[in-house]
N, CA, C, O and CB atoms as a CASP TS submission, in Angstrom:
PFRMAT TS
TARGET T0000
AUTHOR 0000-0000-0000
METHOD Language model
MODEL 1
PARENT N/A
ATOM      1  N   MET     1       0.620  -1.159  -0.094  1.00  0.00           N
ATOM      2  CA  MET     1       0.067  -0.136  -0.043  1.00  0.00           C
ATOM      3  C   MET     1       0.888   1.174   0.039  1.00  0.00           C
ATOM      4  O   MET     1       0.497   2.226  -0.464  1.00  0.00           O
ATOM      5  CB  MET     1      -0.702  -0.313   0.854  1.00  0.00           C
ATOM      6  N   CYS     2       2.014   1.039   0.686  1.00  0.00           N
ATOM      7  CA  CYS     2       2.920   2.348   0.828  1.00  0.00           C
ATOM      8  C   CYS     2       3.238   2.477  -0.417  1.00  0.00           C
ATOM      9  O   CYS     2       2.824   3.564  -0.821  1.00  0.00           O
ATOM     10  CB  CYS     2       4.223   2.338   1.757  1.00  0.00           C
ATOM     11  N   LYS     3       3.976   1.673  -1.522  1.00  0.00           N
ATOM     12  CA  LYS     3       4.458   2.126  -2.303  1.00  0.00           C
ATOM     13  C   LYS     3       3.642   2.732  -3.369  1.00  0.00           C
ATOM     14  O   LYS     3       4.088   3.683  -4.011  1.00  0.00           O
ATOM     15  CB  LYS     3       5.179   1.384  -2.557  1.00  0.00           C
ATOM     16  N   ALA     4       2.300   2.170  -3.633  1.00  0.00           N
ATOM     17  CA  ALA     4       1.241   2.470  -4.653  1.00  0.00           C
ATOM     18  C   ALA     4       1.011   4.085  -4.231  1.00  0.00           C
ATOM     19  O   ALA     4       0.978   4.979  -5.077  1.00  0.00           O
ATOM     20  CB  ALA     4      -0.270   1.370  -4.505  1.00  0.00           C
ATOM     21  N   TRP     5       0.872   4.289  -2.932  1.00  0.00           N
ATOM     22  CA  TRP     5       0.547   5.711  -2.329  1.00  0.00           C
ATOM     23  C   TRP     5       1.801   6.602  -2.683  1.00  0.00           C
ATOM     24  O   TRP     5       1.640   7.702  -3.213  1.00  0.00           O
ATOM     25  CB  TRP     5       0.291   5.664  -0.586  1.00  0.00           C
ATOM     26  N   ASP     6       3.127   6.079  -2.364  1.00  0.00           N
ATOM     27  CA  ASP     6       4.400   6.904  -3.328  1.00  0.00           C
ATOM     28  C   ASP     6       4.286   7.268  -4.533  1.00  0.00           C
ATOM     29  O   ASP     6       4.474   8.448  -4.831  1.00  0.00           O
ATOM     30  CB  ASP     6       5.560   6.218  -3.548  1.00  0.00           C
ATOM     31  N   ASP     7       3.937   6.276  -5.523  1.00  0.00           N
ATOM     32  CA  ASP     7       3.943   6.058  -6.835  1.00  0.00           C
ATOM     33  C   ASP     7       2.597   7.081  -7.208  1.00  0.00           C
ATOM     34  O   ASP     7       2.803   7.940  -8.065  1.00  0.00           O
ATOM     35  CB  ASP     7       3.843   4.350  -7.211  1.00  0.00           C
ATOM     36  N   HIS     8       1.550   7.023  -6.729  1.00  0.00           N
ATOM     37  CA  HIS     8       0.305   8.325  -6.896  1.00  0.00           C
ATOM     38  C   HIS     8       0.747   9.597  -6.545  1.00  0.00           C
ATOM     39  O   HIS     8       0.424  10.581  -7.209  1.00  0.00           O
ATOM     40  CB  HIS     8      -1.032   8.166  -5.923  1.00  0.00           C
ATOM     41  N   LYS     9       1.644   9.683  -5.303  1.00  0.00           N
ATOM     42  CA  LYS     9       2.038  10.889  -4.991  1.00  0.00           C
ATOM     43  C   LYS     9       3.268  11.688  -5.994  1.00  0.00           C
ATOM     44  O   LYS     9       3.370  12.889  -6.244  1.00  0.00           O
ATOM     45  CB  LYS     9       2.446  10.688  -3.589  1.00  0.00           C
ATOM     46  N   LYS    10       4.129  10.544  -6.447  1.00  0.00           N
ATOM     47  CA  LYS    10       5.091  11.170  -7.323  1.00  0.00           C
ATOM     48  C   LYS    10       4.662  11.576  -8.810  1.00  0.00           C
ATOM     49  O   LYS    10       5.231  12.439  -9.479  1.00  0.00           O
ATOM     50  CB  LYS    10       6.204  10.253  -7.401  1.00  0.00           C
ATOM     51  N   ARG    11       3.587  10.827  -9.207  1.00  0.00           N
ATOM     52  CA  ARG    11       2.549  11.095 -10.443  1.00  0.00           C
ATOM     53  C   ARG    11       2.028  12.414 -10.238  1.00  0.00           C
ATOM     54  O   ARG    11       2.204  13.193 -11.175  1.00  0.00           O
ATOM     55  CB  ARG    11       1.259  10.035 -10.539  1.00  0.00           C
ATOM     56  N   GLY    12       1.458  12.819  -9.275  1.00  0.00           N
ATOM     57  CA  GLY    12       0.584  14.215  -8.654  1.00  0.00           C
ATOM     58  C   GLY    12       1.665  15.226  -8.747  1.00  0.00           C
ATOM     59  O   GLY    12       1.376  16.343  -9.176  1.00  0.00           O
ATOM     60  N   ILE    13       2.730  14.984  -8.433  1.00  0.00           N
ATOM     61  CA  ILE    13       3.755  16.361  -8.245  1.00  0.00           C
ATOM     62  C   ILE    13       4.273  16.437  -9.588  1.00  0.00           C
ATOM     63  O   ILE    13       4.472  17.597  -9.947  1.00  0.00           O
ATOM     64  CB  ILE    13       5.143  16.244  -7.042  1.00  0.00           C
ATOM     65  N   GLN    14       4.616  15.339 -10.640  1.00  0.00           N
ATOM     66  CA  GLN    14       5.352  15.521 -11.762  1.00  0.00           C
ATOM     67  C   GLN    14       4.076  16.065 -12.803  1.00  0.00           C
ATOM     68  O   GLN    14       4.370  16.621 -13.861  1.00  0.00           O
ATOM     69  CB  GLN    14       6.214  14.050 -12.204  1.00  0.00           C
ATOM     70  N   GLU    15       2.842  15.881 -12.460  1.00  0.00           N
ATOM     71  CA  GLU    15       1.708  16.625 -13.363  1.00  0.00           C
ATOM     72  C   GLU    15       1.673  18.039 -12.843  1.00  0.00           C
ATOM     73  O   GLU    15       1.655  19.012 -13.597  1.00  0.00           O
ATOM     74  CB  GLU    15       0.113  15.921 -13.239  1.00  0.00           C
ATOM     75  N   GLY    16       1.666  18.107 -11.712  1.00  0.00           N
ATOM     76  CA  GLY    16       1.918  19.667 -11.082  1.00  0.00           C
ATOM     77  C   GLY    16       3.030  20.327 -11.634  1.00  0.00           C
ATOM     78  O   GLY    16       2.902  21.485 -12.031  1.00  0.00           O
ATOM     79  N   ARG    17       4.044  19.768 -11.705  1.00  0.00           N
ATOM     80  CA  ARG    17       5.196  20.130 -12.500  1.00  0.00           C
ATOM     81  C   ARG    17       5.209  20.700 -13.770  1.00  0.00           C
ATOM     82  O   ARG    17       5.718  21.768 -14.108  1.00  0.00           O
ATOM     83  CB  ARG    17       5.847  19.181 -12.645  1.00  0.00           C
ATOM     84  N   CYS    18       4.465  19.706 -14.590  1.00  0.00           N
ATOM     85  CA  CYS    18       4.310  19.739 -16.029  1.00  0.00           C
ATOM     86  C   CYS    18       3.503  20.995 -16.178  1.00  0.00           C
ATOM     87  O   CYS    18       3.994  21.901 -16.850  1.00  0.00           O
ATOM     88  CB  CYS    18       3.608  18.415 -16.668  1.00  0.00           C
ATOM     89  N   LEU    19       2.177  21.175 -15.563  1.00  0.00           N
ATOM     90  CA  LEU    19       1.488  22.403 -15.777  1.00  0.00           C
ATOM     91  C   LEU    19       1.704  23.559 -15.621  1.00  0.00           C
ATOM     92  O   LEU    19       1.265  24.423 -16.378  1.00  0.00           O
ATOM     93  CB  LEU    19       0.722  22.439 -15.365  1.00  0.00           C
ATOM     94  N   GLU    20       2.615  23.849 -14.336  1.00  0.00           N
ATOM     95  CA  GLU    20       3.504  24.831 -14.302  1.00  0.00           C
ATOM     96  C   GLU    20       4.367  25.484 -15.006  1.00  0.00           C
ATOM     97  O   GLU    20       4.651  26.682 -15.000  1.00  0.00           O
ATOM     98  CB  GLU    20       3.957  24.654 -13.747  1.00  0.00           C
ATOM     99  N   VAL    21       4.931  24.267 -15.861  1.00  0.00           N
ATOM    100  CA  VAL    21       5.880  24.623 -17.182  1.00  0.00           C
ATOM    101  C   VAL    21       5.072  24.905 -18.215  1.00  0.00           C
ATOM    102  O   VAL    21       5.502  25.793 -18.952  1.00  0.00           O
ATOM    103  CB  VAL    21       6.853  23.480 -17.697  1.00  0.00           C
ATOM    104  N   TYR    22       4.164  24.490 -18.468  1.00  0.00           N
ATOM    105  CA  TYR    22       3.328  24.593 -19.532  1.00  0.00           C
ATOM    106  C   TYR    22       2.701  26.169 -19.340  1.00  0.00           C
ATOM    107  O   TYR    22       2.594  26.883 -20.337  1.00  0.00           O
ATOM    108  CB  TYR    22       2.202  23.316 -19.510  1.00  0.00           C
ATOM    109  N   SER    23       2.302  26.656 -18.020  1.00  0.00           N
ATOM    110  CA  SER    23       1.936  27.973 -18.193  1.00  0.00           C
ATOM    111  C   SER    23       3.137  28.789 -18.144  1.00  0.00           C
ATOM    112  O   SER    23       3.022  29.831 -18.790  1.00  0.00           O
ATOM    113  CB  SER    23       0.958  28.390 -17.221  1.00  0.00           C
ATOM    114  N   LEU    24       4.357  28.607 -17.516  1.00  0.00           N
ATOM    115  CA  LEU    24       5.585  29.569 -17.992  1.00  0.00           C
ATOM    116  C   LEU    24       5.657  29.382 -19.525  1.00  0.00           C
ATOM    117  O   LEU    24       5.736  30.488 -20.058  1.00  0.00           O
ATOM    118  CB  LEU    24       7.156  29.141 -17.260  1.00  0.00           C
ATOM    119  N   VAL    25       5.658  28.525 -20.283  1.00  0.00           N
ATOM    120  CA  VAL    25       5.730  28.668 -21.763  1.00  0.00           C
ATOM    121  C   VAL    25       4.760  29.494 -22.422  1.00  0.00           C
ATOM    122  O   VAL    25       5.039  30.413 -23.192  1.00  0.00           O
ATOM    123  CB  VAL    25       5.637  27.438 -22.363  1.00  0.00           C
ATOM    124  N   GLN    26       3.592  29.122 -22.083  1.00  0.00           N
ATOM    125  CA  GLN    26       2.238  29.850 -22.764  1.00  0.00           C
ATOM    126  C   GLN    26       2.344  31.526 -22.460  1.00  0.00           C
ATOM    127  O   GLN    26       2.033  32.354 -23.316  1.00  0.00           O
ATOM    128  CB  GLN    26       0.618  29.159 -21.949  1.00  0.00           C
ATOM    129  N   ASP    27       2.788  31.856 -21.224  1.00  0.00           N
ATOM    130  CA  ASP    27       3.180  32.999 -20.873  1.00  0.00           C
ATOM    131  C   ASP    27       4.079  33.842 -21.561  1.00  0.00           C
ATOM    132  O   ASP    27       3.977  35.058 -21.722  1.00  0.00           O
ATOM    133  CB  ASP    27       3.547  32.851 -19.895  1.00  0.00           C
ATOM    134  N   GLY    28       5.055  33.010 -21.990  1.00  0.00           N
ATOM    135  CA  GLY    28       6.313  33.806 -22.540  1.00  0.00           C
ATOM    136  C   GLY    28       7.383  33.984 -21.687  1.00  0.00           C
ATOM    137  O   GLY    28       8.399  34.607 -21.997  1.00  0.00           O
ATOM    138  N   ILE    29       7.117  33.275 -20.258  1.00  0.00           N
ATOM    139  CA  ILE    29       8.394  33.232 -19.305  1.00  0.00           C
ATOM    140  C   ILE    29       9.397  32.472 -19.755  1.00  0.00           C
ATOM    141  O   ILE    29      10.517  32.958 -19.596  1.00  0.00           O
ATOM    142  CB  ILE    29       8.144  32.728 -17.980  1.00  0.00           C
ATOM    143  N   LEU    30       9.304  30.964 -20.494  1.00  0.00           N
ATOM    144  CA  LEU    30      10.093  30.217 -20.756  1.00  0.00           C
ATOM    145  C   LEU    30      10.077  29.908 -22.173  1.00  0.00           C
ATOM    146  O   LEU    30       8.978  29.946 -22.725  1.00  0.00           O
ATOM    147  CB  LEU    30       9.980  29.305 -19.990  1.00  0.00           C
ATOM    148  N   GLU    31      11.194  29.581 -22.924  1.00  0.00           N
ATOM    149  CA  GLU    31      11.261  29.237 -24.257  1.00  0.00           C
ATOM    150  C   GLU    31      10.594  27.884 -24.370  1.00  0.00           C
ATOM    151  O   GLU    31      10.714  27.212 -23.345  1.00  0.00           O
ATOM    152  CB  GLU    31      12.688  29.252 -24.767  1.00  0.00           C
ATOM    153  N   PRO    32       9.892  27.288 -25.399  1.00  0.00           N
ATOM    154  CA  PRO    32       9.333  25.994 -25.296  1.00  0.00           C
ATOM    155  C   PRO    32      10.683  25.028 -25.295  1.00  0.00           C
ATOM    156  O   PRO    32      10.449  23.949 -24.752  1.00  0.00           O
ATOM    157  CB  PRO    32       8.228  25.700 -26.570  1.00  0.00           C
ATOM    158  N   GLU    33      11.869  25.153 -25.719  1.00  0.00           N
ATOM    159  CA  GLU    33      12.747  24.358 -25.727  1.00  0.00           C
ATOM    160  C   GLU    33      13.237  24.086 -24.146  1.00  0.00           C
ATOM    161  O   GLU    33      13.512  23.000 -23.636  1.00  0.00           O
ATOM    162  CB  GLU    33      13.713  24.864 -26.673  1.00  0.00           C
ATOM    163  N   VAL    34      13.255  25.255 -23.608  1.00  0.00           N
ATOM    164  CA  VAL    34      13.896  24.702 -22.097  1.00  0.00           C
ATOM    165  C   VAL    34      12.567  24.410 -21.065  1.00  0.00           C
ATOM    166  O   VAL    34      12.815  23.862 -19.991  1.00  0.00           O
ATOM    167  CB  VAL    34      15.055  26.102 -21.259  1.00  0.00           C
ATOM    168  N   GLY    35      11.213  24.761 -21.376  1.00  0.00           N
ATOM    169  CA  GLY    35      10.006  23.903 -21.005  1.00  0.00           C
ATOM    170  C   GLY    35      10.401  22.408 -20.858  1.00  0.00           C
ATOM    171  O   GLY    35      10.477  21.722 -19.838  1.00  0.00           O
ATOM    172  N   ALA    36      10.655  22.057 -22.300  1.00  0.00           N
ATOM    173  CA  ALA    36      10.602  20.570 -22.750  1.00  0.00           C
ATOM    174  C   ALA    36      11.849  20.053 -22.007  1.00  0.00           C
ATOM    175  O   ALA    36      11.906  18.862 -21.698  1.00  0.00           O
ATOM    176  CB  ALA    36      10.678  20.309 -24.504  1.00  0.00           C
ATOM    177  N   LYS    37      12.530  20.633 -21.803  1.00  0.00           N
ATOM    178  CA  LYS    37      13.975  20.018 -21.010  1.00  0.00           C
ATOM    179  C   LYS    37      13.887  19.821 -19.548  1.00  0.00           C
ATOM    180  O   LYS    37      14.488  19.043 -18.807  1.00  0.00           O
ATOM    181  CB  LYS    37      15.276  21.046 -21.154  1.00  0.00           C
ATOM    182  N   ARG    38      12.837  20.873 -19.280  1.00  0.00           N
ATOM    183  CA  ARG    38      12.971  21.137 -17.478  1.00  0.00           C
ATOM    184  C   ARG    38      11.683  19.650 -17.312  1.00  0.00           C
ATOM    185  O   ARG    38      11.699  18.977 -16.282  1.00  0.00           O
ATOM    186  CB  ARG    38      12.157  23.456 -16.626  1.00  0.00           C
ATOM    187  N   VAL    39      10.784  19.371 -18.327  1.00  0.00           N
ATOM    188  CA  VAL    39      10.167  17.988 -17.987  1.00  0.00           C
ATOM    189  C   VAL    39      10.536  16.672 -18.554  1.00  0.00           C
ATOM    190  O   VAL    39       9.847  15.660 -18.677  1.00  0.00           O
ATOM    191  CB  VAL    39       8.899  18.044 -18.259  1.00  0.00           C
ATOM    192  N   SER    40      12.047  16.950 -18.946  1.00  0.00           N
ATOM    193  CA  SER    40      12.411  15.520 -19.629  1.00  0.00           C
ATOM    194  C   SER    40      11.503  15.119 -20.775  1.00  0.00           C
ATOM    195  O   SER    40      10.906  14.044 -20.720  1.00  0.00           O
ATOM    196  CB  SER    40      12.314  14.320 -18.556  1.00  0.00           C
ATOM    197  N   MET    41      11.364  15.992 -21.881  1.00  0.00           N
ATOM    198  CA  MET    41      10.660  15.721 -22.996  1.00  0.00           C
ATOM    199  C   MET    41      11.095  16.148 -24.268  1.00  0.00           C
ATOM    200  O   MET    41      11.486  17.294 -24.488  1.00  0.00           O
ATOM    201  CB  MET    41       9.547  16.142 -22.835  1.00  0.00           C
ATOM    202  N   SER    42      11.031  15.172 -25.182  1.00  0.00           N
ATOM    203  CA  SER    42      11.074  16.094 -26.762  1.00  0.00           C
ATOM    204  C   SER    42      10.354  17.320 -26.715  1.00  0.00           C
ATOM    205  O   SER    42       9.415  17.520 -25.945  1.00  0.00           O
ATOM    206  CB  SER    42      10.335  15.293 -28.102  1.00  0.00           C
ATOM    207  N   LEU    43      10.903  18.343 -27.741  1.00  0.00           N
ATOM    208  CA  LEU    43      10.051  19.514 -27.902  1.00  0.00           C
ATOM    209  C   LEU    43       8.931  18.757 -28.505  1.00  0.00           C
ATOM    210  O   LEU    43       8.116  18.592 -27.598  1.00  0.00           O
ATOM    211  CB  LEU    43      10.656  20.784 -28.807  1.00  0.00           C
ATOM    212  N   ASP    44       8.437  18.144 -29.748  1.00  0.00           N
ATOM    213  CA  ASP    44       7.427  17.573 -30.109  1.00  0.00           C
ATOM    214  C   ASP    44       6.339  16.756 -28.951  1.00  0.00           C
ATOM    215  O   ASP    44       5.119  16.906 -29.011  1.00  0.00           O
ATOM    216  CB  ASP    44       7.999  16.780 -31.060  1.00  0.00           C
ATOM    217  N   ASP    45       6.867  16.083 -28.149  1.00  0.00           N
ATOM    218  CA  ASP    45       6.180  15.458 -27.168  1.00  0.00           C
ATOM    219  C   ASP    45       5.620  16.463 -26.155  1.00  0.00           C
ATOM    220  O   ASP    45       4.504  16.376 -25.644  1.00  0.00           O
ATOM    221  CB  ASP    45       7.035  14.473 -26.551  1.00  0.00           C
ATOM    222  N   PHE    46       6.555  17.465 -25.914  1.00  0.00           N
ATOM    223  CA  PHE    46       6.100  18.586 -24.850  1.00  0.00           C
ATOM    224  C   PHE    46       4.921  19.410 -25.598  1.00  0.00           C
ATOM    225  O   PHE    46       3.947  19.807 -24.958  1.00  0.00           O
ATOM    226  CB  PHE    46       7.478  19.705 -24.392  1.00  0.00           C
ATOM    227  N   ALA    47       5.045  19.615 -26.803  1.00  0.00           N
ATOM    228  CA  ALA    47       4.114  20.843 -27.657  1.00  0.00           C
ATOM    229  C   ALA    47       2.826  19.770 -27.660  1.00  0.00           C
ATOM    230  O   ALA    47       1.777  20.359 -27.395  1.00  0.00           O
ATOM    231  CB  ALA    47       4.817  21.482 -29.647  1.00  0.00           C
ATOM    232  N   ASP    48       2.665  18.415 -27.882  1.00  0.00           N
ATOM    233  CA  ASP    48       1.542  17.587 -27.842  1.00  0.00           C
ATOM    234  C   ASP    48       0.824  17.693 -26.397  1.00  0.00           C
ATOM    235  O   ASP    48      -0.360  17.931 -26.158  1.00  0.00           O
ATOM    236  CB  ASP    48       1.993  16.130 -28.186  1.00  0.00           C
ATOM    237  N   ALA    49       2.088  17.400 -25.342  1.00  0.00           N
ATOM    238  CA  ALA    49       1.267  17.289 -24.015  1.00  0.00           C
ATOM    239  C   ALA    49       0.734  18.813 -23.614  1.00  0.00           C
ATOM    240  O   ALA    49      -0.279  18.800 -22.915  1.00  0.00           O
ATOM    241  CB  ALA    49       2.293  16.622 -22.713  1.00  0.00           C
ATOM    242  N   MET    50       1.203  19.976 -23.912  1.00  0.00           N
ATOM    243  CA  MET    50       0.826  21.192 -23.750  1.00  0.00           C
ATOM    244  C   MET    50      -0.602  21.442 -24.421  1.00  0.00           C
ATOM    245  O   MET    50      -1.505  22.098 -23.902  1.00  0.00           O
ATOM    246  CB  MET    50       1.882  22.029 -24.252  1.00  0.00           C
ATOM    247  N   GLN    51      -0.644  20.882 -25.516  1.00  0.00           N
ATOM    248  CA  GLN    51      -1.783  21.117 -26.309  1.00  0.00           C
ATOM    249  C   GLN    51      -3.263  19.916 -25.768  1.00  0.00           C
ATOM    250  O   GLN    51      -4.475  19.940 -25.980  1.00  0.00           O
ATOM    251  CB  GLN    51      -1.150  20.858 -28.053  1.00  0.00           C
ATOM    252  N   LYS    52      -2.662  19.304 -25.274  1.00  0.00           N
ATOM    253  CA  LYS    52      -3.763  18.078 -24.448  1.00  0.00           C
ATOM    254  C   LYS    52      -4.190  18.648 -23.352  1.00  0.00           C
ATOM    255  O   LYS    52      -5.248  18.197 -22.913  1.00  0.00           O
ATOM    256  CB  LYS    52      -3.099  16.574 -23.900  1.00  0.00           C
ATOM    257  N   ALA    53      -3.636  19.604 -22.704  1.00  0.00           N
ATOM    258  CA  ALA    53      -3.611  20.156 -21.319  1.00  0.00           C
ATOM    259  C   ALA    53      -4.443  21.371 -21.436  1.00  0.00           C
ATOM    260  O   ALA    53      -5.098  21.900 -20.538  1.00  0.00           O
ATOM    261  CB  ALA    53      -2.128  20.482 -20.756  1.00  0.00           C
ATOM    262  N   GLY    54      -4.333  21.719 -22.595  1.00  0.00           N
ATOM    263  CA  GLY    54      -5.246  22.926 -22.898  1.00  0.00           C
ATOM    264  C   GLY    54      -4.466  24.403 -23.132  1.00  0.00           C
ATOM    265  O   GLY    54      -5.047  25.459 -23.383  1.00  0.00           O
ATOM    266  N   TYR    55      -3.278  24.255 -23.015  1.00  0.00           N
ATOM    267  CA  TYR    55      -2.240  25.271 -23.129  1.00  0.00           C
ATOM    268  C   TYR    55      -1.494  25.540 -24.807  1.00  0.00           C
ATOM    269  O   TYR    55      -1.358  24.552 -25.529  1.00  0.00           O
ATOM    270  CB  TYR    55      -1.077  24.737 -22.007  1.00  0.00           C
ATOM    271  N   LYS    56      -1.178  26.533 -25.168  1.00  0.00           N
ATOM    272  CA  LYS    56      -0.768  26.928 -26.405  1.00  0.00           C
ATOM    273  C   LYS    56       0.529  27.492 -26.323  1.00  0.00           C
ATOM    274  O   LYS    56       0.725  28.411 -25.527  1.00  0.00           O
ATOM    275  CB  LYS    56      -1.662  27.803 -26.988  1.00  0.00           C
ATOM    276  N   ILE    57       1.498  27.033 -27.089  1.00  0.00           N
ATOM    277  CA  ILE    57       2.779  27.804 -27.380  1.00  0.00           C
ATOM    278  C   ILE    57       2.555  28.934 -28.015  1.00  0.00           C
ATOM    279  O   ILE    57       1.744  28.959 -28.941  1.00  0.00           O
ATOM    280  CB  ILE    57       3.722  27.117 -28.147  1.00  0.00           C
ATOM    281  N   PRO    58       3.220  30.025 -27.628  1.00  0.00           N
ATOM    282  CA  PRO    58       3.034  31.359 -28.278  1.00  0.00           C
ATOM    283  C   PRO    58       3.788  31.345 -29.710  1.00  0.00           C
ATOM    284  O   PRO    58       4.810  30.664 -29.800  1.00  0.00           O
ATOM    285  CB  PRO    58       3.638  32.566 -27.289  1.00  0.00           C
ATOM    286  N   GLY    59       3.411  31.936 -30.623  1.00  0.00           N
ATOM    287  CA  GLY    59       4.050  31.726 -31.924  1.00  0.00           C
ATOM    288  C   GLY    59       3.495  30.527 -32.747  1.00  0.00           C
ATOM    289  O   GLY    59       3.846  30.333 -33.911  1.00  0.00           O
ATOM    290  N   LEU    60       2.537  29.666 -32.028  1.00  0.00           N
ATOM    291  CA  LEU    60       1.980  28.557 -32.952  1.00  0.00           C
ATOM    292  C   LEU    60       0.523  28.537 -32.540  1.00  0.00           C
ATOM    293  O   LEU    60      -0.206  27.547 -32.603  1.00  0.00           O
ATOM    294  CB  LEU    60       2.728  27.019 -32.764  1.00  0.00           C
ATOM    295  N   VAL    61       0.202  29.667 -32.138  1.00  0.00           N
ATOM    296  CA  VAL    61      -1.322  29.955 -32.017  1.00  0.00           C
ATOM    297  C   VAL    61      -2.018  30.277 -33.587  1.00  0.00           C
ATOM    298  O   VAL    61      -3.219  30.528 -33.690  1.00  0.00           O
ATOM    299  CB  VAL    61      -1.524  31.388 -30.930  1.00  0.00           C
TER
END
């Protein structure tokens, strides 16, 4: 039970981190390449994940 809880907690933290990075990229505070690197994704995967989460990359709107 404890390992399952830890895994769930880690997933939640990672999801929150991704959403924060998406927001920073959408607001133009971070470049998309930097955002992708911060969440350990390729730029294409990062752009897809942002779009699925409802965010937009400036300049691609």
